[in-house]
Backbone as ProteinMPNN parsed JSONL, in Angstrom:
{"seq_chain_A": "MILHADMDAFYASVEERDRPGLVGKPVIVGGTPEKRGMVSAANHVARKYGVHSAMPSATAHRLCRYGIYLPPRIDYYVEVSRQIRDIFERFTPLAEPLSLDEAFLDVSGMDNIGLAQGLLFDGEEREKQSRVDAVADEIKERFGAGALRRGSTLERGEKPRPT", "coords_chain_A": {"N_chain_A": [[0.853, -1.17, 0.0], [0.558, 2.195, -0.84], [1.074, 5.397, 0.479], [0.211, 8.787, -0.021], [1.533, 11.775, 0.875], [0.84, 15.14, 1.318], [1.503, 18.285, 2.207], [-0.459, 20.961, 2.595], [-0.149, 24.329, 1.514], [2.394, 24.664, 2.693], [4.642, 26.36, 3.527], [3.285, 28.634, 4.51], [1.72, 27.386, 6.45], [3.674, 26.503, 8.252], [4.604, 28.971, 9.136], [2.285, 29.93, 10.426], [2.062, 28.012, 12.437], [4.33, 28.565, 13.953], [3.889, 31.164, 14.692], [1.309, 31.855, 16.295], [-0.428, 34.067, 16.301], [-0.89, 34.701, 13.688], [-2.798, 33.015, 12.712], [-5.88, 32.698, 11.092], [-5.635, 34.998, 9.701], [-4.814, 36.537, 6.525], [-2.114, 35.012, 5.181], [0.785, 35.316, 3.343], [3.468, 33.97, 1.779], [6.462, 34.832, 0.329], [7.838, 36.9, -2.296], [8.075, 40.479, -1.822], [5.375, 42.836, -2.266], [6.204, 45.304, -3.237], [8.489, 44.916, -4.684], [9.765, 43.065, -7.466], [8.497, 39.94, -7.411], [7.365, 36.633, -6.407], [4.551, 34.731, -5.216], [5.089, 32.254, -2.921], [3.652, 30.608, -1.212], [0.309, 30.546, 0.018], [-1.991, 30.929, 2.617], [-5.226, 29.474, 3.547], [-6.985, 31.554, 4.147], [-5.952, 33.733, 2.699], [-6.275, 32.647, 0.18], [-8.985, 32.814, -0.199], [-9.258, 35.352, -1.132], [-8.363, 35.1, -3.644], [-5.662, 34.746, -3.964], [-2.815, 32.856, -4.845], [-0.196, 30.347, -5.054], [2.722, 30.958, -7.065], [1.832, 33.258, -8.201], [2.34, 36.652, -9.208], [3.666, 38.821, -6.73], [2.797, 41.476, -6.646], [0.306, 41.346, -7.898], [-1.008, 39.698, -6.069], [-1.072, 41.466, -3.924], [-2.793, 43.436, -4.878], [-5.151, 41.979, -4.86], [-5.367, 41.264, -2.201], [-4.961, 43.393, -0.068], [-4.536, 43.713, 2.682], [-3.079, 41.582, 3.428], [-0.661, 39.554, 5.128], [2.544, 39.713, 4.416], [5.248, 37.675, 4.138], [8.738, 37.022, 4.13], [10.241, 34.188, 2.54], [11.576, 31.462, 4.461], [13.607, 29.489, 3.637], [15.699, 27.691, 4.45], [14.827, 27.042, 7.001], [12.337, 25.854, 6.435], [13.248, 23.619, 5.104], [14.451, 22.277, 7.237], [12.18, 21.737, 8.881], [10.815, 20.1, 7.113], [12.59, 17.947, 7.032], [12.249, 17.001, 9.629], [9.629, 16.093, 9.493], [9.957, 14.098, 7.572], [11.55, 12.391, 9.085], [9.634, 11.392, 10.83], [8.031, 9.984, 8.986], [9.888, 7.999, 8.296], [10.023, 6.556, 10.632], [7.867, 4.957, 10.416], [8.108, 3.665, 7.989], [10.839, 2.516, 6.03], [10.741, 3.1, 3.422], [10.241, 5.746, 2.228], [9.626, 8.184, -0.06], [10.607, 11.236, -0.855], [9.131, 13.926, -2.676], [9.199, 16.616, -2.804], [9.747, 19.444, -0.613], [7.366, 19.357, 0.797], [5.95, 17.09, 0.158], [5.467, 13.582, -0.29], [5.826, 10.081, -1.074], [4.876, 7.132, 0.579], [5.701, 3.853, 1.143], [3.91, 1.607, 2.73], [3.478, -1.057, 2.909], [4.644, -3.178, 4.411], [4.215, -2.302, 6.946], [2.975, -3.253, 9.267], [4.853, -4.725, 10.516], [6.786, -2.932, 11.153], [6.494, 0.118, 11.999], [4.042, -0.049, 13.287], [3.869, -2.066, 15.118], [3.177, -2.003, 17.735], [0.536, -2.605, 18.449], [-1.316, -0.9, 17.184], [-2.883, -1.497, 15.081], [-6.071, -2.699, 13.913], [-8.695, -5.224, 13.848], [-9.675, -6.491, 10.702], [-9.197, -5.748, 7.331], [-9.665, -3.219, 6.035], [-9.865, -1.447, 8.195], [-7.293, -1.752, 9.173], [-5.779, -0.604, 7.108], [-6.713, 2.048, 7.179], [-5.917, 2.702, 9.759], [-3.192, 2.814, 9.489], [-2.804, 5.118, 7.958], [-3.94, 6.963, 9.744], [-2.192, 6.68, 11.934], [0.282, 7.7, 11.021], [-0.513, 10.345, 10.391], [-1.427, 11.184, 12.926], [0.945, 11.149, 14.401], [2.407, 13.197, 13.134], [0.731, 15.383, 13.683], [0.857, 15.365, 16.488], [3.525, 15.976, 16.98], [3.953, 18.371, 15.561], [1.757, 19.945, 15.904], [-1.785, 20.534, 15.49], [-2.269, 22.029, 13.224], [-0.414, 21.234, 11.363], [-1.286, 19.35, 9.546], [-3.518, 20.606, 7.981], [-6.794, 21.577, 6.767], [-7.085, 20.632, 3.446], [-4.545, 19.594, 3.295], [-3.191, 16.413, 2.592], [-3.162, 12.965, 3.318], [-3.117, 10.179, 1.959], [-4.293, 6.933, 0.987], [-2.874, 4.944, -1.555], [-4.557, 3.373, -3.141], [-6.963, 4.602, -3.125], [-9.649, 5.852, -4.96], [-9.341, 8.557, -7.239], [-11.118, 11.652, -7.517], [-12.88, 12.556, -10.504]], "CA_chain_A": [[0.0, 0.0, 0.0], [1.309, 3.444, -0.954], [0.421, 6.603, 0.976], [0.685, 10.041, -0.589], [1.46, 12.865, 1.855], [0.99, 16.451, 0.7], [1.202, 19.326, 3.179], [-1.018, 22.085, 1.859], [0.342, 25.664, 1.909], [3.386, 24.266, 3.685], [5.389, 27.483, 4.102], [2.35, 29.447, 5.294], [1.327, 26.592, 7.619], [4.788, 26.55, 9.198], [4.598, 30.312, 9.742], [1.157, 29.993, 11.367], [2.393, 27.173, 13.585], [5.346, 29.231, 14.763], [3.37, 32.46, 15.149], [-0.144, 31.646, 16.386], [-1.151, 35.3, 16.03], [-1.186, 34.769, 12.252], [-3.922, 32.131, 12.384], [-7.11, 33.421, 10.788], [-5.294, 36.179, 8.892], [-4.264, 36.131, 5.228], [-0.655, 34.89, 5.219], [1.351, 35.115, 2.01], [4.917, 33.812, 1.858], [7.085, 35.041, -0.981], [8.418, 38.216, -2.53], [7.28, 41.621, -1.36], [4.6, 43.458, -3.339], [6.903, 46.481, -3.762], [9.553, 44.469, -5.583], [9.38, 41.979, -8.362], [8.575, 38.679, -6.685], [6.271, 35.692, -6.594], [3.979, 34.09, -4.036], [5.513, 30.859, -2.758], [2.55, 29.902, -0.558], [-0.741, 31.387, 0.593], [-2.884, 30.11, 3.439], [-6.604, 29.408, 3.064], [-7.614, 32.872, 4.267], [-5.501, 34.504, 1.534], [-6.849, 32.035, -1.024], [-10.353, 33.328, -0.362], [-9.137, 36.601, -1.892], [-7.875, 34.766, -4.98], [-4.206, 34.638, -3.97], [-2.325, 31.473, -4.937], [1.241, 30.256, -5.315], [3.22, 31.27, -8.407], [1.231, 34.521, -8.63], [3.186, 37.795, -8.872], [3.328, 39.42, -5.432], [2.045, 42.718, -6.872], [-1.078, 40.929, -8.161], [-1.537, 39.248, -4.779], [-1.329, 42.652, -3.101], [-4.023, 44.075, -5.388], [-6.28, 41.142, -4.434], [-5.397, 41.106, -0.741], [-4.161, 44.521, 0.422], [-4.229, 43.596, 4.105], [-2.375, 40.331, 3.677], [0.612, 39.612, 5.857], [3.54, 39.237, 3.459], [6.433, 37.225, 4.861], [9.782, 36.466, 3.267], [10.423, 32.756, 2.788], [12.71, 31.01, 5.284], [13.796, 28.19, 2.993], [16.504, 26.796, 5.285], [13.977, 26.584, 8.097], [11.351, 24.922, 5.879], [13.988, 22.375, 4.839], [14.593, 21.603, 8.536], [10.869, 21.212, 9.264], [10.557, 18.985, 6.198], [13.409, 16.809, 7.512], [11.609, 16.476, 10.836], [8.456, 15.324, 9.051], [10.472, 12.867, 6.946], [11.967, 11.499, 10.177], [8.419, 10.706, 11.279], [7.698, 8.997, 7.958], [10.844, 6.894, 8.354], [9.703, 5.732, 11.8], [6.817, 4.04, 10.005], [8.571, 2.863, 6.854], [12.093, 2.984, 5.436], [10.469, 3.352, 2.013], [9.61, 7.053, 2.057], [10.218, 8.844, -1.229], [10.195, 12.642, -0.929], [9.003, 14.533, -3.997], [9.544, 18.015, -2.577], [9.774, 19.689, 0.831], [6.066, 19.139, 1.443], [5.219, 15.991, -0.467], [6.211, 12.323, -0.322], [5.129, 8.811, -1.157], [5.337, 6.199, 1.603], [5.294, 2.47, 0.939], [3.643, 1.069, 4.064], [3.018, -2.435, 2.73], [5.097, -4.006, 5.511], [4.19, -1.467, 8.134], [2.536, -3.951, 10.474], [6.043, -5.263, 11.165], [7.75, -1.863, 11.413], [6.09, 1.193, 12.892], [2.783, -0.243, 13.992], [3.906, -3.337, 15.83], [2.745, -1.812, 19.124], [-0.887, -2.814, 18.644], [-2.151, 0.173, 16.674], [-3.759, -2.018, 14.033], [-7.31, -3.309, 14.366], [-9.149, -6.313, 13.005], [-10.297, -6.087, 9.442], [-8.21, -5.162, 6.427], [-9.922, -1.797, 5.793], [-9.499, -0.711, 9.409], [-5.834, -1.751, 9.238], [-5.282, 0.386, 6.158], [-7.015, 3.385, 7.691], [-5.133, 2.959, 10.957], [-1.848, 3.195, 9.048], [-2.906, 6.532, 7.597], [-4.18, 7.716, 10.974], [-1.012, 6.653, 12.8], [1.255, 8.659, 10.491], [-1.088, 11.684, 10.562], [-1.447, 11.514, 14.357], [2.316, 11.439, 14.829], [2.756, 14.53, 12.627], [-0.044, 16.369, 14.448], [1.351, 15.402, 17.862], [4.825, 16.625, 17.029], [3.976, 19.698, 14.944], [0.513, 20.651, 16.156], [-2.909, 20.152, 14.631], [-2.204, 22.769, 11.969], [0.544, 20.667, 10.413], [-2.103, 18.731, 8.498], [-4.762, 21.362, 7.995], [-7.714, 21.348, 5.656], [-6.401, 20.724, 2.168], [-3.43, 18.666, 3.332], [-3.673, 15.064, 2.366], [-2.387, 11.773, 3.608], [-4.082, 9.29, 1.333], [-3.889, 5.612, 0.515], [-2.697, 4.938, -2.998], [-5.637, 2.707, -3.879], [-8.178, 5.418, -3.043], [-9.915, 6.435, -6.275], [-9.296, 10.005, -7.347], [-12.288, 12.22, -8.182], [-12.58, 12.967, -11.884]], "C_chain_A": [[0.902, 1.237, 0.0], [0.458, 4.583, -0.39], [1.037, 7.802, 0.264], [0.461, 11.13, 0.457], [1.727, 14.175, 1.14], [0.548, 17.499, 1.71], [0.77, 20.574, 2.421], [-0.501, 23.405, 2.417], [1.431, 25.53, 2.967], [4.094, 25.462, 4.332], [4.477, 28.333, 4.988], [1.91, 28.702, 6.554], [2.418, 26.585, 8.676], [4.811, 27.905, 9.903], [3.462, 30.462, 10.754], [1.442, 29.164, 12.615], [3.341, 27.894, 14.525], [4.88, 30.561, 15.34], [1.847, 32.375, 15.208], [-0.977, 32.895, 16.137], [-1.502, 35.478, 14.554], [-2.407, 33.942, 11.859], [-5.189, 32.963, 12.19], [-6.884, 34.68, 9.968], [-4.72, 35.711, 7.56], [-2.728, 36.17, 5.241], [-0.158, 34.529, 3.828], [2.865, 35.079, 2.162], [5.479, 33.972, 0.452], [7.705, 36.412, -1.066], [7.5, 39.323, -2.058], [6.534, 42.243, -2.535], [5.317, 44.646, -3.988], [7.993, 46.118, -4.76], [9.013, 43.352, -6.472], [9.561, 40.658, -7.625], [7.332, 37.853, -6.915], [5.787, 35.18, -5.242], [4.459, 32.644, -4.015], [4.408, 30.022, -2.145], [1.571, 30.928, -0.003], [-1.658, 30.485, 1.416], [-4.321, 30.202, 2.909], [-7.333, 30.747, 3.169], [-7.228, 33.722, 3.061], [-6.093, 33.943, 0.244], [-8.285, 32.483, -1.263], [-10.371, 34.634, -1.154], [-8.639, 36.345, -3.318], [-6.366, 34.642, -5.081], [-3.818, 33.16, -4.033], [-0.836, 31.487, -5.24], [1.519, 30.49, -6.8], [2.589, 32.533, -8.993], [2.239, 35.645, -8.335], [2.718, 38.449, -7.563], [2.529, 40.709, -5.591], [0.573, 42.402, -7.151], [-1.733, 40.474, -6.868], [-1.9, 40.443, -3.908], [-2.569, 43.401, -3.576], [-5.26, 43.305, -4.931], [-6.463, 41.146, -2.92], [-4.472, 42.157, -0.119], [-3.72, 44.361, 1.878], [-3.591, 42.261, 4.452], [-1.091, 40.57, 4.449], [1.638, 38.926, 4.964], [4.836, 38.926, 4.208], [7.476, 36.713, 3.869], [9.937, 34.975, 3.563], [11.675, 32.49, 3.62], [13.05, 29.591, 4.826], [14.605, 27.231, 3.865], [15.68, 26.226, 6.435], [12.935, 25.577, 7.595], [12.001, 23.577, 5.544], [14.131, 21.585, 6.142], [13.271, 20.996, 8.996], [10.517, 20.013, 8.392], [11.346, 17.747, 6.618], [12.772, 16.181, 8.752], [10.386, 15.639, 10.476], [8.902, 14.033, 8.386], [10.969, 11.883, 7.995], [10.774, 10.726, 10.727], [8.03, 9.639, 10.27], [8.596, 7.77, 8.086], [10.687, 6.048, 9.617], [8.67, 4.682, 11.446], [7.227, 3.151, 8.846], [9.903, 3.414, 6.36], [11.912, 3.361, 3.962], [9.652, 4.622, 1.838], [10.352, 7.786, 0.95], [9.748, 10.294, -1.298], [10.138, 13.117, -2.378], [9.413, 15.993, -3.951], [9.595, 18.21, -1.066], [8.489, 19.274, 1.518], [5.286, 17.97, 0.865], [6.095, 14.748, -0.515], [5.262, 11.156, -0.571], [5.734, 7.894, -0.108], [4.797, 4.813, 1.266], [5.15, 1.855, 2.327], [3.143, -0.371, 3.994], [3.42, -3.323, 3.894], [5.037, -3.303, 6.842], [3.766, -2.204, 9.393], [3.744, -4.519, 11.218], [7.05, -4.175, 11.534], [7.182, -0.902, 12.454], [4.866, 0.905, 13.716], [2.728, -1.565, 14.744], [3.397, -3.218, 17.259], [1.231, -1.878, 19.286], [-1.778, -1.702, 18.144], [-3.11, -0.309, 15.582], [-4.964, -2.714, 14.644], [-7.67, -4.468, 13.46], [-9.803, -5.757, 11.756], [-9.32, -5.328, 8.572], [-8.425, -3.662, 6.229], [-9.551, -0.963, 7.014], [-7.992, -0.672, 9.572], [-5.264, -0.681, 8.33], [-5.518, 1.795, 6.681], [-6.175, 3.69, 8.922], [-3.697, 3.324, 10.604], [-1.818, 4.678, 8.695], [-3.043, 7.37, 8.865], [-2.94, 7.778, 11.85], [0.04, 7.65, 12.323], [0.754, 10.079, 10.717], [-1.071, 12.097, 12.035], [-0.059, 11.877, 14.865], [2.742, 12.832, 14.365], [2.025, 15.599, 13.434], [0.477, 16.495, 15.874], [2.655, 16.188, 17.948], [4.8, 18.069, 16.55], [2.717, 20.494, 15.189], [-0.54, 20.287, 15.129], [-2.863, 20.854, 13.291], [-1.257, 22.186, 10.946], [-0.16, 19.963, 9.274], [-3.444, 19.426, 8.534], [-5.622, 20.988, 6.803], [-6.959, 21.566, 4.351], [-5.161, 19.855, 2.128], [-3.987, 17.266, 3.16], [-2.66, 14.052, 2.851], [-3.309, 10.655, 3.174], [-3.453, 7.947, 0.998], [-3.848, 5.638, -0.997], [-3.848, 4.319, -3.749], [-6.939, 3.489, -3.846], [-8.456, 6.033, -4.422], [-9.907, 7.953, -6.223], [-10.589, 10.504, -7.994], [-11.923, 12.664, -9.6], [-13.195, 14.298, -12.194]], "O_chain_A": [[1.879, 1.309, 0.745], [-0.718, 4.723, -0.727], [2.235, 7.824, -0.016], [-0.671, 11.375, 0.872], [2.727, 14.309, 0.434], [-0.635, 17.596, 2.036], [1.561, 21.168, 1.689], [-0.422, 23.586, 3.631], [1.395, 26.196, 4.002], [4.138, 25.561, 5.558], [4.862, 28.707, 6.096], [1.743, 29.314, 7.609], [2.125, 26.654, 9.87], [5.012, 27.98, 11.115], [3.652, 31.052, 11.817], [1.099, 29.571, 13.725], [3.179, 27.845, 15.744], [5.407, 31.03, 16.348], [1.169, 32.782, 14.264], [-2.151, 32.775, 15.787], [-2.33, 36.324, 14.214], [-2.983, 34.151, 10.791], [-5.523, 33.816, 13.013], [-7.84, 35.353, 9.585], [-4.194, 34.602, 7.473], [-2.129, 37.243, 5.305], [-0.618, 33.565, 3.217], [3.472, 36.047, 2.621], [5.024, 33.325, -0.491], [8.055, 37.018, -0.054], [6.293, 39.127, -1.914], [7.004, 42.185, -3.671], [5.068, 44.96, -5.152], [8.372, 46.941, -5.593], [7.943, 42.792, -6.233], [10.681, 40.306, -7.255], [6.369, 38.307, -7.533], [6.523, 35.196, -4.255], [4.259, 31.901, -4.975], [4.235, 28.858, -2.506], [1.955, 32.029, 0.392], [-2.051, 29.409, 0.966], [-4.592, 30.919, 1.945], [-8.21, 31.036, 2.355], [-8.089, 34.365, 2.46], [-6.379, 34.699, -0.685], [-8.745, 32.525, -2.404], [-11.378, 34.978, -1.773], [-8.511, 37.282, -4.107], [-5.838, 34.452, -6.176], [-4.417, 32.322, -3.359], [-0.282, 32.514, -5.634], [0.671, 30.254, -7.66], [2.797, 32.838, -10.167], [2.925, 35.595, -7.314], [1.519, 38.606, -7.331], [1.67, 41.007, -4.76], [-0.311, 43.12, -6.684], [-2.882, 40.821, -6.596], [-2.927, 40.429, -3.229], [-3.315, 43.944, -2.761], [-6.297, 43.905, -4.647], [-7.584, 41.042, -2.423], [-3.354, 41.853, 0.298], [-2.645, 44.827, 2.257], [-3.561, 41.856, 5.614], [-0.518, 41.659, 4.416], [1.604, 37.709, 4.781], [5.437, 39.803, 4.828], [7.137, 36.051, 2.888], [9.782, 34.548, 4.708], [12.685, 33.185, 3.504], [12.807, 28.62, 5.543], [14.228, 26.068, 4.003], [15.827, 25.058, 6.792], [12.68, 24.567, 8.251], [11.376, 22.526, 5.684], [13.953, 20.367, 6.153], [13.246, 19.854, 9.455], [9.98, 19.021, 8.884], [10.83, 16.63, 6.567], [12.763, 14.959, 8.896], [10.139, 14.598, 11.085], [8.298, 12.984, 8.605], [10.828, 10.672, 7.823], [10.89, 9.545, 11.053], [7.729, 8.508, 10.651], [8.124, 6.637, 7.996], [11.18, 4.921, 9.659], [8.595, 3.636, 12.092], [6.756, 2.02, 8.726], [10.084, 4.629, 6.278], [12.834, 3.883, 3.335], [8.517, 4.584, 1.363], [11.565, 7.979, 1.024], [8.632, 10.566, -1.741], [10.983, 12.758, -3.198], [9.912, 16.541, -4.934], [9.495, 17.239, -0.316], [8.505, 18.883, 2.685], [4.075, 17.876, 1.069], [7.301, 14.832, -0.747], [4.061, 11.239, -0.314], [6.95, 7.871, 0.08], [3.589, 4.624, 1.123], [6.142, 1.611, 3.014], [2.468, -0.847, 4.907], [2.62, -4.15, 4.332], [5.746, -3.68, 7.775], [4.164, -1.813, 10.49], [3.667, -4.768, 12.421], [8.066, -4.468, 12.164], [7.375, -1.095, 13.654], [4.655, 1.543, 14.747], [1.649, -2.113, 14.973], [3.203, -4.233, 17.928], [0.694, -1.249, 20.198], [-2.901, -1.559, 18.629], [-4.041, 0.405, 15.211], [-4.893, -3.251, 15.75], [-7.035, -4.678, 12.427], [-10.405, -4.684, 11.772], [-8.686, -4.374, 9.024], [-7.457, -2.901, 6.254], [-8.98, 0.119, 6.873], [-7.451, 0.323, 10.054], [-4.369, 0.065, 8.727], [-4.623, 2.639, 6.631], [-5.76, 4.833, 9.11], [-3.051, 4.068, 11.342], [-0.905, 5.4, 9.094], [-2.341, 8.367, 9.036], [-2.659, 8.816, 12.449], [0.627, 8.367, 13.134], [1.509, 10.933, 11.184], [-0.736, 13.238, 12.354], [0.095, 12.8, 15.665], [3.372, 13.568, 15.124], [2.622, 16.602, 13.825], [0.536, 17.597, 16.418], [2.86, 16.969, 18.877], [5.54, 18.905, 17.067], [2.614, 21.628, 14.721], [-0.231, 19.798, 14.043], [-3.373, 20.321, 12.305], [-1.28, 22.588, 9.783], [0.327, 19.978, 8.143], [-4.411, 18.881, 9.068], [-5.229, 20.192, 5.95], [-6.273, 22.574, 4.183], [-4.751, 19.416, 1.053], [-5.122, 16.982, 3.543], [-1.451, 14.276, 2.792], [-4.183, 10.231, 3.931], [-2.25, 7.842, 0.76], [-4.682, 6.273, -1.643], [-4.104, 4.697, -4.893], [-7.919, 3.086, -4.472], [-7.573, 6.673, -4.991], [-10.408, 8.556, -5.274], [-11.108, 9.867, -8.911], [-10.798, 13.093, -9.858], [-13.048, 14.801, -13.308]]}, "name": "protein", "num_of_chains": 1, "seq": "MILHADMDAFYASVEERDRPGLVGKPVIVGGTPEKRGMVSAANHVARKYGVHSAMPSATAHRLCRYGIYLPPRIDYYVEVSRQIRDIFERFTPLAEPLSLDEAFLDVSGMDNIGLAQGLLFDGEEREKQSRVDAVADEIKERFGAGALRRGSTLERGEKPRPT"}
């Protein structure tokens, strides 16, 4: 079984986690509106104004004048990403990062690795879901509930995608 982990608005989520006063406000990580720059990440509040990643910062500012514009802290995001990957590797040695905020995890043999402490339940479907829940719970416990906020995904590979 393959899990796909994708942390939504990763840079903005890290900033909100570290600065709780930002929660509920439009957070935009990237270049400043006064200079030529791009949006690297926008939280869900900023997205309501139409701001999204890869948008010019000046356009984002026209859409969301009262947004909180933060410079990216790439080295720090790399460190947080490593911490999350460490959690993945506690559950499976077969974690394949795609980017700082996305990875595939092969948890086929997980019952013998990370979940040997009785976290699995009877029934194949409950076992599969408990694997997803165990990884997600560990991330939330270590990084706070906002680490996997609405829009973030931790999905089983066999789950059908909407068309």
